[in-house]
HTML snippet that shows the backbone in 3Dmol.js (N, CA, C, O; Angstrom):
<script src="https://3Dmol.org/build/3Dmol-min.js"></script>
<div id="view" style="width:600px;height:400px;position:relative"></div>
<script>
const pdb = `
ATOM      1  N   UNK A   1      26.305-188.491-124.344  1.00  0.00           N
ATOM      2  CA  UNK A   1      25.223-188.224-123.395  1.00  0.00           C
ATOM      3  C   UNK A   1      25.031-186.732-123.229  1.00  0.00           C
ATOM      4  O   UNK A   1      25.917-186.025-122.749  1.00  0.00           O
ATOM      5  N   UNK A   2      23.864-186.262-123.631  1.00  0.00           N
ATOM      6  CA  UNK A   2      23.585-184.838-123.503  1.00  0.00           C
ATOM      7  C   UNK A   2      22.736-184.578-122.279  1.00  0.00           C
ATOM      8  O   UNK A   2      22.036-185.469-121.797  1.00  0.00           O
ATOM      9  N   UNK A   3      22.800-183.354-121.775  1.00  0.00           N
ATOM     10  CA  UNK A   3      21.813-182.880-120.828  1.00  0.00           C
ATOM     11  C   UNK A   3      22.149-182.937-119.377  1.00  0.00           C
ATOM     12  O   UNK A   3      21.602-182.100-118.658  1.00  0.00           O
ATOM     13  N   UNK A   4      22.955-183.786-118.844  1.00  0.00           N
ATOM     14  CA  UNK A   4      23.097-183.776-117.393  1.00  0.00           C
ATOM     15  C   UNK A   4      24.526-183.613-116.969  1.00  0.00           C
ATOM     16  O   UNK A   4      24.811-182.971-115.959  1.00  0.00           O
ATOM     17  N   UNK A   5      25.440-184.194-117.740  1.00  0.00           N
ATOM     18  CA  UNK A   5      26.836-184.146-117.351  1.00  0.00           C
ATOM     19  C   UNK A   5      27.086-184.925-116.077  1.00  0.00           C
ATOM     20  O   UNK A   5      26.500-185.985-115.858  1.00  0.00           O
ATOM     21  N   UNK A   6      27.962-184.391-115.238  1.00  0.00           N
ATOM     22  CA  UNK A   6      28.360-185.090-114.007  1.00  0.00           C
ATOM     23  C   UNK A   6      27.183-185.377-113.090  1.00  0.00           C
ATOM     24  O   UNK A   6      27.152-186.415-112.429  1.00  0.00           O
ATOM     25  N   UNK A   7      26.214-184.468-113.044  1.00  0.00           N
ATOM     26  CA  UNK A   7      25.072-184.670-112.158  1.00  0.00           C
ATOM     27  C   UNK A   7      24.262-185.876-112.608  1.00  0.00           C
ATOM     28  O   UNK A   7      23.778-186.645-111.777  1.00  0.00           O
ATOM     29  N   UNK A   8      24.112-186.048-113.919  1.00  0.00           N
ATOM     30  CA  UNK A   8      23.375-187.187-114.460  1.00  0.00           C
ATOM     31  C   UNK A   8      24.055-188.493-114.050  1.00  0.00           C
ATOM     32  O   UNK A   8      23.391-189.461-113.678  1.00  0.00           O
ATOM     33  N   UNK A   9      25.384-188.507-114.124  1.00  0.00           N
ATOM     34  CA  UNK A   9      26.133-189.691-113.710  1.00  0.00           C
ATOM     35  C   UNK A   9      25.914-189.965-112.235  1.00  0.00           C
ATOM     36  O   UNK A   9      25.709-191.110-111.832  1.00  0.00           O
ATOM     37  N   UNK A  10      25.957-188.906-111.427  1.00  0.00           N
ATOM     38  CA  UNK A  10      25.751-189.046-109.983  1.00  0.00           C
ATOM     39  C   UNK A  10      24.355-189.591-109.704  1.00  0.00           C
ATOM     40  O   UNK A  10      24.182-190.441-108.831  1.00  0.00           O
ATOM     41  N   UNK A  11      23.373-189.110-110.434  1.00  0.00           N
ATOM     42  CA  UNK A  11      21.990-189.559-110.271  1.00  0.00           C
ATOM     43  C   UNK A  11      21.888-191.060-110.535  1.00  0.00           C
ATOM     44  O   UNK A  11      21.257-191.785-109.766  1.00  0.00           O
ATOM     45  N   UNK A  12      22.503-191.523-111.612  1.00  0.00           N
ATOM     46  CA  UNK A  12      22.465-192.947-111.944  1.00  0.00           C
ATOM     47  C   UNK A  12      23.219-193.757-110.900  1.00  0.00           C
ATOM     48  O   UNK A  12      22.799-194.859-110.544  1.00  0.00           O
ATOM     49  N   UNK A  13      24.335-193.214-110.406  1.00  0.00           N
ATOM     50  CA  UNK A  13      25.129-193.903-109.392  1.00  0.00           C
ATOM     51  C   UNK A  13      24.320-194.094-108.114  1.00  0.00           C
ATOM     52  O   UNK A  13      24.330-195.176-107.527  1.00  0.00           O
ATOM     53  N   UNK A  14      23.613-193.035-107.679  1.00  0.00           N
ATOM     54  CA  UNK A  14      22.772-193.120-106.480  1.00  0.00           C
ATOM     55  C   UNK A  14      21.702-194.189-106.671  1.00  0.00           C
ATOM     56  O   UNK A  14      21.431-194.968-105.758  1.00  0.00           O
ATOM     57  N   UNK A  15      21.097-194.228-107.852  1.00  0.00           N
ATOM     58  CA  UNK A  15      20.066-195.231-108.132  1.00  0.00           C
ATOM     59  C   UNK A  15      20.639-196.635-108.025  1.00  0.00           C
ATOM     60  O   UNK A  15      20.004-197.524-107.457  1.00  0.00           O
ATOM     61  N   UNK A  16      21.838-196.841-108.569  1.00  0.00           N
ATOM     62  CA  UNK A  16      22.468-198.164-108.516  1.00  0.00           C
ATOM     63  C   UNK A  16      22.759-198.562-107.078  1.00  0.00           C
ATOM     64  O   UNK A  16      22.512-199.702-106.684  1.00  0.00           O
ATOM     65  N   UNK A  17      23.285-197.624-106.292  1.00  0.00           N
ATOM     66  CA  UNK A  17      23.581-197.913-104.886  1.00  0.00           C
ATOM     67  C   UNK A  17      22.305-198.259-104.141  1.00  0.00           C
ATOM     68  O   UNK A  17      22.278-199.195-103.342  1.00  0.00           O
ATOM     69  N   UNK A  18      21.242-197.499-104.405  1.00  0.00           N
ATOM     70  CA  UNK A  18      19.978-197.741-103.718  1.00  0.00           C
ATOM     71  C   UNK A  18      19.402-199.103-104.100  1.00  0.00           C
ATOM     72  O   UNK A  18      18.906-199.833-103.243  1.00  0.00           O
ATOM     73  N   UNK A  19      19.469-199.442-105.381  1.00  0.00           N
ATOM     74  CA  UNK A  19      18.969-200.744-105.826  1.00  0.00           C
ATOM     75  C   UNK A  19      19.775-201.876-105.204  1.00  0.00           C
ATOM     76  O   UNK A  19      19.212-202.896-104.805  1.00  0.00           O
ATOM     77  N   UNK A  20      21.088-201.700-105.120  1.00  0.00           N
ATOM     78  CA  UNK A  20      21.933-202.713-104.490  1.00  0.00           C
ATOM     79  C   UNK A  20      21.566-202.864-103.017  1.00  0.00           C
ATOM     80  O   UNK A  20      21.496-203.975-102.492  1.00  0.00           O
ATOM     81  N   UNK A  21      21.332-201.725-102.355  1.00  0.00           N
ATOM     82  CA  UNK A  21      20.924-201.755-100.945  1.00  0.00           C
ATOM     83  C   UNK A  21      19.609-202.502-100.792  1.00  0.00           C
ATOM     84  O   UNK A  21      19.464-203.339 -99.901  1.00  0.00           O
ATOM     85  N   UNK A  22      18.652-202.198-101.663  1.00  0.00           N
ATOM     86  CA  UNK A  22      17.345-202.847-101.583  1.00  0.00           C
ATOM     87  C   UNK A  22      17.475-204.357-101.784  1.00  0.00           C
ATOM     88  O   UNK A  22      16.812-205.139-101.103  1.00  0.00           O
ATOM     89  N   UNK A  23      18.325-204.757-102.715  1.00  0.00           N
ATOM     90  CA  UNK A  23      18.519-206.185-102.980  1.00  0.00           C
ATOM     91  C   UNK A  23      19.042-206.884-101.737  1.00  0.00           C
ATOM     92  O   UNK A  23      18.538-207.937-101.346  1.00  0.00           O
ATOM     93  N   UNK A  24      20.058-206.291-101.118  1.00  0.00           N
ATOM     94  CA  UNK A  24      20.614-206.887 -99.897  1.00  0.00           C
ATOM     95  C   UNK A  24      19.578-206.895 -98.779  1.00  0.00           C
ATOM     96  O   UNK A  24      19.477-207.860 -98.021  1.00  0.00           O
ATOM     97  N   UNK A  25      18.815-205.821 -98.685  1.00  0.00           N
ATOM     98  CA  UNK A  25      17.802-205.729 -97.630  1.00  0.00           C
ATOM     99  C   UNK A  25      16.742-206.813 -97.824  1.00  0.00           C
ATOM    100  O   UNK A  25      16.334-207.470 -96.866  1.00  0.00           O
ATOM    101  N   UNK A  26      16.306-206.994 -99.055  1.00  0.00           N
ATOM    102  CA  UNK A  26      15.243-207.956 -99.343  1.00  0.00           C
ATOM    103  C   UNK A  26      15.698-209.392 -99.130  1.00  0.00           C
ATOM    104  O   UNK A  26      14.887-210.245 -98.770  1.00  0.00           O
ATOM    105  N   UNK A  27      16.981-209.677 -99.345  1.00  0.00           N
ATOM    106  CA  UNK A  27      17.483-211.040 -99.172  1.00  0.00           C
ATOM    107  C   UNK A  27      17.917-211.287 -97.739  1.00  0.00           C
ATOM    108  O   UNK A  27      18.288-212.407 -97.388  1.00  0.00           O
ATOM    109  N   UNK A  28      17.875-210.254 -96.908  1.00  0.00           N
ATOM    110  CA  UNK A  28      18.138-210.432 -95.488  1.00  0.00           C
ATOM    111  C   UNK A  28      19.606-210.344 -95.120  1.00  0.00           C
ATOM    112  O   UNK A  28      19.969-210.614 -93.976  1.00  0.00           O
ATOM    113  N   UNK A  29      20.466-209.969 -96.073  1.00  0.00           N
ATOM    114  CA  UNK A  29      21.888-209.835 -95.754  1.00  0.00           C
ATOM    115  C   UNK A  29      22.083-208.648 -94.812  1.00  0.00           C
ATOM    116  O   UNK A  29      22.821-208.719 -93.829  1.00  0.00           O
ATOM    117  N   UNK A  30      21.405-207.568 -95.142  1.00  0.00           N
ATOM    118  CA  UNK A  30      21.405-206.410 -94.246  1.00  0.00           C
ATOM    119  C   UNK A  30      20.047-206.347 -93.577  1.00  0.00           C
ATOM    120  O   UNK A  30      19.026-206.192 -94.247  1.00  0.00           O
ATOM    121  N   UNK A  31      20.030-206.463 -92.283  1.00  0.00           N
ATOM    122  CA  UNK A  31      18.749-206.400 -91.579  1.00  0.00           C
ATOM    123  C   UNK A  31      18.668-205.070 -90.834  1.00  0.00           C
ATOM    124  O   UNK A  31      19.120-204.937 -89.697  1.00  0.00           O
ATOM    125  N   UNK A  32      18.079-204.102 -91.511  1.00  0.00           N
ATOM    126  CA  UNK A  32      17.968-202.758 -90.946  1.00  0.00           C
ATOM    127  C   UNK A  32      16.504-202.474 -90.643  1.00  0.00           C
ATOM    128  O   UNK A  32      15.610-202.998 -91.309  1.00  0.00           O
ATOM    129  N   UNK A  33      16.266-201.649 -89.640  1.00  0.00           N
ATOM    130  CA  UNK A  33      14.889-201.275 -89.331  1.00  0.00           C
ATOM    131  C   UNK A  33      14.255-200.490 -90.478  1.00  0.00           C
ATOM    132  O   UNK A  33      14.938-199.821 -91.254  1.00  0.00           O
ATOM    133  N   UNK A  34      12.944-200.591 -90.558  1.00  0.00           N
ATOM    134  CA  UNK A  34      12.218-199.965 -91.665  1.00  0.00           C
ATOM    135  C   UNK A  34      12.375-198.447 -91.651  1.00  0.00           C
ATOM    136  O   UNK A  34      12.401-197.816 -92.707  1.00  0.00           O
ATOM    137  N   UNK A  35      12.481-197.861 -90.460  1.00  0.00           N
ATOM    138  CA  UNK A  35      12.634-196.410 -90.368  1.00  0.00           C
ATOM    139  C   UNK A  35      13.929-195.966 -91.050  1.00  0.00           C
ATOM    140  O   UNK A  35      13.967-194.930 -91.713  1.00  0.00           O
ATOM    141  N   UNK A  36      14.983-196.758 -90.879  1.00  0.00           N
ATOM    142  CA  UNK A  36      16.254-196.426 -91.513  1.00  0.00           C
ATOM    143  C   UNK A  36      16.135-196.563 -93.027  1.00  0.00           C
ATOM    144  O   UNK A  36      16.702-195.769 -93.779  1.00  0.00           O
ATOM    145  N   UNK A  37      15.394-197.574 -93.466  1.00  0.00           N
ATOM    146  CA  UNK A  37      15.154-197.787 -94.886  1.00  0.00           C
ATOM    147  C   UNK A  37      14.436-196.582 -95.484  1.00  0.00           C
ATOM    148  O   UNK A  37      14.779-196.138 -96.580  1.00  0.00           O
ATOM    149  N   UNK A  38      13.456-196.056 -94.781  1.00  0.00           N
ATOM    150  CA  UNK A  38      12.718-194.893 -95.264  1.00  0.00           C
ATOM    151  C   UNK A  38      13.625-193.669 -95.350  1.00  0.00           C
ATOM    152  O   UNK A  38      13.510-192.872 -96.282  1.00  0.00           O
ATOM    153  N   UNK A  39      14.526-193.518 -94.381  1.00  0.00           N
ATOM    154  CA  UNK A  39      15.445-192.381 -94.410  1.00  0.00           C
ATOM    155  C   UNK A  39      16.325-192.434 -95.646  1.00  0.00           C
ATOM    156  O   UNK A  39      16.571-191.410 -96.282  1.00  0.00           O
ATOM    157  N   UNK A  40      16.799-193.625 -95.986  1.00  0.00           N
ATOM    158  CA  UNK A  40      17.651-193.766 -97.166  1.00  0.00           C
ATOM    159  C   UNK A  40      16.855-193.459 -98.429  1.00  0.00           C
ATOM    160  O   UNK A  40      17.364-192.824 -99.352  1.00  0.00           O
ATOM    161  N   UNK A  41      15.606-193.913 -98.466  1.00  0.00           N
ATOM    162  CA  UNK A  41      14.748-193.632 -99.618  1.00  0.00           C
ATOM    163  C   UNK A  41      14.520-192.130 -99.771  1.00  0.00           C
ATOM    164  O   UNK A  41      14.592-191.599-100.879  1.00  0.00           O
ATOM    165  N   UNK A  42      14.249-191.451 -98.669  1.00  0.00           N
ATOM    166  CA  UNK A  42      14.033-190.000 -98.704  1.00  0.00           C
ATOM    167  C   UNK A  42      15.302-189.280 -99.143  1.00  0.00           C
ATOM    168  O   UNK A  42      15.241-188.310 -99.899  1.00  0.00           O
ATOM    169  N   UNK A  43      16.455-189.757 -98.666  1.00  0.00           N
ATOM    170  CA  UNK A  43      17.731-189.158 -99.048  1.00  0.00           C
ATOM    171  C   UNK A  43      17.956-189.306-100.546  1.00  0.00           C
ATOM    172  O   UNK A  43      18.382-188.365-101.216  1.00  0.00           O
ATOM    173  N   UNK A  44      17.668-190.489-101.063  1.00  0.00           N
ATOM    174  CA  UNK A  44      17.828-190.733-102.500  1.00  0.00           C
ATOM    175  C   UNK A  44      16.900-189.824-103.304  1.00  0.00           C
ATOM    176  O   UNK A  44      17.313-189.244-104.308  1.00  0.00           O
ATOM    177  N   UNK A  45      15.653-189.701-102.866  1.00  0.00           N
ATOM    178  CA  UNK A  45      14.696-188.846-103.571  1.00  0.00           C
ATOM    179  C   UNK A  45      15.131-187.383-103.528  1.00  0.00           C
ATOM    180  O   UNK A  45      14.969-186.653-104.506  1.00  0.00           O
ATOM    181  N   UNK A  46      15.681-186.959-102.398  1.00  0.00           N
ATOM    182  CA  UNK A  46      16.124-185.572-102.271  1.00  0.00           C
ATOM    183  C   UNK A  46      17.259-185.282-103.245  1.00  0.00           C
ATOM    184  O   UNK A  46      17.317-184.205-103.838  1.00  0.00           O
ATOM    185  N   UNK A  47      18.157-186.244-103.408  1.00  0.00           N
ATOM    186  CA  UNK A  47      19.280-186.063-104.335  1.00  0.00           C
ATOM    187  C   UNK A  47      18.782-186.026-105.775  1.00  0.00           C
ATOM    188  O   UNK A  47      19.305-185.278-106.600  1.00  0.00           O
ATOM    189  N   UNK A  48      17.781-186.829-106.068  1.00  0.00           N
ATOM    190  CA  UNK A  48      17.292-186.926-107.445  1.00  0.00           C
ATOM    191  C   UNK A  48      16.476-185.710-107.855  1.00  0.00           C
ATOM    192  O   UNK A  48      16.327-185.454-109.050  1.00  0.00           O
ATOM    193  N   UNK A  49      15.948-184.960-106.909  1.00  0.00           N
ATOM    194  CA  UNK A  49      15.114-183.808-107.254  1.00  0.00           C
ATOM    195  C   UNK A  49      15.940-182.624-107.729  1.00  0.00           C
ATOM    196  O   UNK A  49      15.385-181.576-108.058  1.00  0.00           O
TER     197      UNK A  49
END
`;
const viewer = $3Dmol.createViewer("view");
viewer.addModel(pdb, "pdb");
viewer.setStyle({}, {cartoon: {color: "spectrum"}});
viewer.zoomTo();
viewer.render();
</script>
């Protein structure tokens, strides 16, 4: 894997965590307010930039 190193791995890890969170949220296992969901999305986007 060229080009990102540890940061690239971290980026993929954050994406996996976020997708897992979304899956749980959508199935109703985690019932969090939408505002909190948006904060997590913004946090993920900030890390990815």
